[in-house]
C-alpha positions as CSV (number, residue, x, y, z in Angstrom):
1,M,0.0,0.0,0.0
2,K,1.4,3.4,-0.9
3,P,2.0,6.0,1.9
4,T,-0.6,8.4,0.3
5,Q,-3.3,5.6,0.4
6,R,-2.6,5.0,4.1
7,F,-2.7,8.7,4.8
8,N,-6.0,9.2,3.0
9,R,-7.6,6.2,4.7
10,R,-6.4,7.5,8.1
11,N,-7.7,11.0,7.3
12,F,-11.1,9.5,6.3
13,L,-11.4,7.5,9.6
14,Q,-10.4,10.6,11.6
15,L,-13.0,12.6,9.8
16,M,-15.6,9.9,10.5
17,V,-14.8,9.8,14.2
18,A,-14.8,13.6,14.4
19,G,-18.1,13.8,12.6
20,A,-19.7,11.2,14.9
21,A,-18.4,13.0,18.0
22,G,-19.7,16.3,16.7
23,S,-23.1,14.9,16.1
24,V,-23.3,13.5,19.6
25,A,-22.2,16.7,21.1
26,N,-24.7,18.6,19.0
27,G,-27.6,16.3,19.9
28,F,-27.0,16.2,23.6
29,W,-25.5,19.5,24.5
30,I,-26.2,22.1,21.8
31,E,-29.4,21.6,19.8
32,P,-31.7,21.0,22.8
33,G,-31.1,24.6,23.9
34,C,-31.2,26.3,20.5
35,L,-34.6,27.8,20.1
36,S,-35.9,28.1,16.5
37,I,-38.8,30.3,15.3
38,T,-41.3,29.2,12.7
39,R,-43.5,31.8,11.2
40,Q,-46.1,30.7,8.7
41,D,-49.3,31.9,7.0
42,V,-52.2,29.5,7.2
43,L,-54.8,29.8,4.5
44,C,-58.3,29.2,6.0
45,K,-61.0,28.9,3.3
46,K,-63.9,30.1,5.4
47,L,-62.2,32.5,7.7
48,P,-64.1,35.9,8.0
49,H,-62.1,38.7,6.5
50,A,-62.2,40.5,9.8
51,L,-60.0,37.7,11.2
52,D,-57.5,37.9,8.4
53,G,-54.0,38.5,9.9
54,L,-54.8,37.1,13.3
55,R,-51.6,35.8,14.8
56,I,-51.4,32.7,16.9
57,G,-48.4,31.9,19.1
58,L,-48.0,28.2,19.7
59,I,-45.9,26.6,22.5
60,A,-46.0,22.9,23.3
61,D,-44.2,20.1,25.1
62,L,-42.1,22.1,27.6
63,H,-41.5,19.0,29.7
64,Y,-40.0,21.5,32.1
65,R,-37.0,20.6,34.2
66,P,-35.8,23.7,36.1
67,D,-32.2,22.6,36.4
68,Q,-31.9,22.1,32.6
69,D,-34.6,24.2,30.9
70,A,-34.8,27.5,32.8
71,G,-32.7,29.3,30.2
72,L,-34.6,27.9,27.3
73,L,-38.0,28.8,28.8
74,E,-36.8,32.4,29.3
75,K,-35.8,32.5,25.6
76,V,-39.3,31.2,24.7
77,V,-41.1,33.9,26.8
78,A,-38.8,36.7,25.6
79,Q,-39.3,35.8,22.0
80,I,-43.0,35.4,22.1
81,Q,-43.3,38.8,23.7
82,R,-41.3,40.2,20.8
83,E,-43.7,38.5,18.3
84,K,-46.8,40.2,19.9
85,P,-49.3,37.5,19.0
86,D,-53.0,38.1,19.2
87,I,-53.6,34.7,20.9
88,I,-51.1,32.3,22.6
89,A,-51.9,28.6,22.6
90,L,-50.2,26.2,25.0
91,A,-50.7,22.7,23.7
92,G,-49.8,20.5,26.7
93,D,-47.1,18.4,28.3
94,Y,-45.7,21.0,30.6
95,I,-44.2,18.4,32.9
96,S,-42.6,15.0,32.6
97,G,-43.0,13.8,36.1
98,D,-42.9,16.0,39.1
99,P,-45.9,18.3,39.2
100,G,-44.1,20.6,41.6
101,V,-42.2,22.2,38.6
102,I,-45.4,23.8,37.5
103,T,-44.9,26.6,40.0
104,P,-41.5,27.9,38.8
105,M,-42.6,27.3,35.2
106,L,-45.7,29.5,35.6
107,A,-43.6,32.1,37.3
108,C,-42.0,32.6,33.9
109,L,-45.0,31.8,31.6
110,G,-47.0,34.3,33.6
111,N,-45.0,37.1,32.1
112,M,-46.5,36.5,28.6
113,T,-49.3,38.6,27.2
114,A,-51.5,38.3,24.2
115,T,-54.2,40.7,22.9
116,Y,-57.1,38.2,23.1
117,G,-55.8,35.9,25.7
118,I,-53.7,32.8,26.5
119,F,-55.3,29.4,26.4
120,A,-53.9,26.0,27.5
121,V,-54.9,22.3,27.4
122,M,-53.7,19.2,29.1
123,G,-51.1,16.9,27.7
124,N,-50.8,13.2,28.4
125,H,-47.8,13.6,30.7
126,D,-49.6,16.2,32.7
127,G,-52.6,13.9,33.1
128,W,-50.4,10.9,34.0
129,A,-48.3,12.8,36.6
130,G,-50.6,15.4,38.0
131,N,-54.2,16.3,39.0
132,A,-56.1,18.1,36.3
133,A,-58.2,20.2,38.7
134,I,-55.1,21.4,40.5
135,I,-53.2,22.1,37.3
136,R,-56.1,24.1,35.9
137,Q,-56.3,26.1,39.1
138,Q,-52.5,26.9,38.9
139,F,-52.7,28.1,35.3
140,E,-55.8,30.2,35.8
141,K,-54.2,31.8,38.9
142,A,-51.4,32.8,36.5
143,G,-53.9,34.4,34.1
144,I,-54.0,31.6,31.6
145,S,-57.4,30.1,30.5
146,F,-57.3,26.3,30.9
147,L,-59.7,24.3,28.7
148,I,-60.7,20.7,29.3
149,N,-63.5,19.6,26.9
150,Q,-64.8,23.2,26.7
151,H,-64.5,26.3,24.6
152,S,-64.3,30.0,25.0
153,L,-66.0,32.4,22.5
154,I,-64.2,35.6,22.0
155,S,-65.1,38.6,19.9
156,I,-62.5,40.0,17.5
157,R,-63.2,43.0,15.3
158,G,-66.9,42.2,15.3
159,E,-66.5,38.5,14.5
160,S,-66.7,35.5,16.9
161,L,-63.9,33.0,17.3
162,A,-64.2,29.9,19.3
163,V,-61.1,28.6,21.1
164,A,-61.9,25.0,21.9
165,G,-59.7,22.6,23.9
166,T,-60.2,18.9,24.6
167,D,-58.8,16.7,27.3
168,Y,-55.7,14.8,26.5
169,V,-56.3,11.7,24.3
170,W,-53.8,9.0,25.6
171,L,-55.7,7.6,28.6
172,G,-57.6,10.8,29.0
173,K,-61.3,11.6,28.4
174,P,-61.5,13.8,25.3
175,D,-65.1,14.7,24.3
176,P,-65.2,16.7,21.0
177,A,-69.0,16.9,21.1
178,K,-69.0,18.5,24.6
179,T,-66.1,20.7,23.6
180,M,-67.9,22.1,20.6
181,R,-71.4,22.2,22.0
182,G,-72.9,25.8,21.9
183,I,-70.4,27.1,19.3
184,P,-72.4,29.0,16.6
185,K,-72.7,27.1,13.4
186,H,-70.6,29.4,11.2
187,A,-68.1,30.5,13.9
188,P,-64.5,29.7,13.1
189,V,-62.9,27.3,15.5
190,L,-59.3,27.3,16.8
191,A,-58.9,23.9,18.4
192,L,-56.2,23.0,20.9
193,V,-55.6,19.2,21.1
194,H,-52.4,17.9,22.5
195,E,-52.2,14.7,20.4
196,P,-52.3,15.5,16.6
197,D,-53.6,12.2,15.4
198,Y,-57.0,13.1,17.0
199,F,-57.4,15.6,14.1
200,D,-59.6,13.2,12.1
201,T,-61.9,12.7,15.1
202,M,-62.2,16.4,15.6
203,C,-63.1,17.0,11.9
204,A,-65.8,14.3,12.1
205,T,-67.4,16.3,14.9
206,R,-67.4,19.6,13.0
207,E,-65.2,21.6,10.7
208,V,-62.1,23.0,12.4
209,T,-60.6,26.2,11.1
210,L,-57.3,25.3,12.6
211,Q,-56.2,22.7,15.1
212,V,-52.8,23.2,16.8
213,S,-51.0,20.2,18.5
214,G,-47.7,19.1,19.9
215,H,-47.0,15.7,21.4
216,S,-44.9,14.2,18.6
217,H,-41.8,16.5,19.2
218,G,-41.4,16.2,15.4
219,G,-39.8,12.9,16.1
220,Q,-37.2,14.7,18.4
221,C,-34.4,13.2,16.3
222,R,-34.7,13.2,12.5
223,I,-32.6,11.9,9.7
224,P,-30.8,14.8,8.0
225,L,-31.4,15.3,4.3
226,L,-34.2,12.8,4.3
227,D,-36.0,14.9,7.0
228,V,-37.9,11.9,8.4
229,A,-38.4,10.7,12.0
230,P,-37.3,7.1,12.5
231,K,-39.3,6.9,15.7
232,T,-42.8,8.2,16.4
233,V,-45.1,8.1,19.4
234,K,-48.7,6.8,19.9
235,Y,-51.3,9.4,18.7
236,G,-48.4,11.2,17.0
237,S,-47.4,8.9,14.1
238,K,-49.8,9.9,11.4
239,Y,-49.3,13.7,11.8
240,V,-45.7,14.1,13.0
241,Y,-44.8,17.6,12.1
242,G,-46.0,20.6,10.0
243,N,-49.2,21.4,8.0
244,F,-52.0,19.0,7.2
245,T,-55.5,19.3,5.8
246,N,-58.8,17.4,6.0
247,E,-61.2,19.0,3.5
248,D,-61.5,22.6,4.8
249,S,-60.0,21.9,8.2
250,R,-56.3,22.7,8.9
251,L,-53.8,21.2,11.3
252,F,-50.4,22.4,12.4
253,V,-48.1,20.2,14.5
254,T,-45.1,21.7,16.3
255,R,-41.8,20.1,17.2
256,G,-42.3,21.5,20.7
257,V,-39.8,22.9,23.1
258,G,-38.6,20.2,25.5
259,T,-37.6,16.6,25.4
260,T,-38.7,13.3,26.9
261,G,-36.3,10.5,27.7
262,P,-32.7,11.6,27.2
263,R,-32.4,15.4,26.7
264,V,-31.4,15.0,23.1
265,R,-32.5,16.5,19.8
266,F,-31.0,16.0,16.4
267,S,-31.9,17.9,13.2
268,C,-35.1,18.8,15.1
269,P,-34.5,21.9,17.3
270,P,-36.9,23.3,19.9
271,E,-39.6,25.4,18.2
272,L,-41.7,28.4,18.9
273,V,-44.4,28.8,16.2
274,V,-46.3,31.9,15.1
275,L,-49.1,31.2,12.7
276,T,-50.9,34.0,10.8
277,L,-54.5,33.2,9.7
278,R,-55.3,34.2,6.2
279,A,-58.7,34.4,4.6
280,S,-58.9,32.9,1.1
């Protein structure tokens, strides 16, 4: 073997090892703390023109751990205040285990403001680890409306918008019919449902102008270039990330902010979403 061949092979192996080490370092220590911002227009075919331009800030899956996530949560709150959304939607999974972390988490989230209110729903981890009545009480004390199979009808520039939130799906008791009961027939609906795969069930109940969800974490780790998630989660495998439609109903699934299991993200950074509703 020629010396140049040995040298080239050695260089190649060194590059491979360095690349693998860099990927591990990125996934475990860098990317989980790097907040990304996604801003998108969402075309809603039957949206009243008075609601054209309405901006929805979406936060999901904080899985808050104060010792690891305090800085990231501060980034989220500071950025969403700069975005000045009309409505903020919190799509569940605030905790992973200890419900005691809700208190310091809300001390930060309580600094958020939105023109027409902040609305939250339960996630499956919240329901598994905590008491829904106590969690709701804590959020509402912080000025955040907490919806469990119910809706809130708000007036915006002379038009009604229903913000509807179900219970979590995975071992919870979601009730779309109860959630939607009393919403005027032609009123647009902004639905908050933690698990995205429940979208089809929501649409079977009534048309949903836009459903926002989390739960899937976008896969949490995705394959670069192919941009696919090799592993998905129950109730988050059909709709993993991004925009989807069901006739005139729309769905947006966020990658979320935090992590479950090891604190690792790869090619799937934490995400704050700002959606602007557009009338056709």
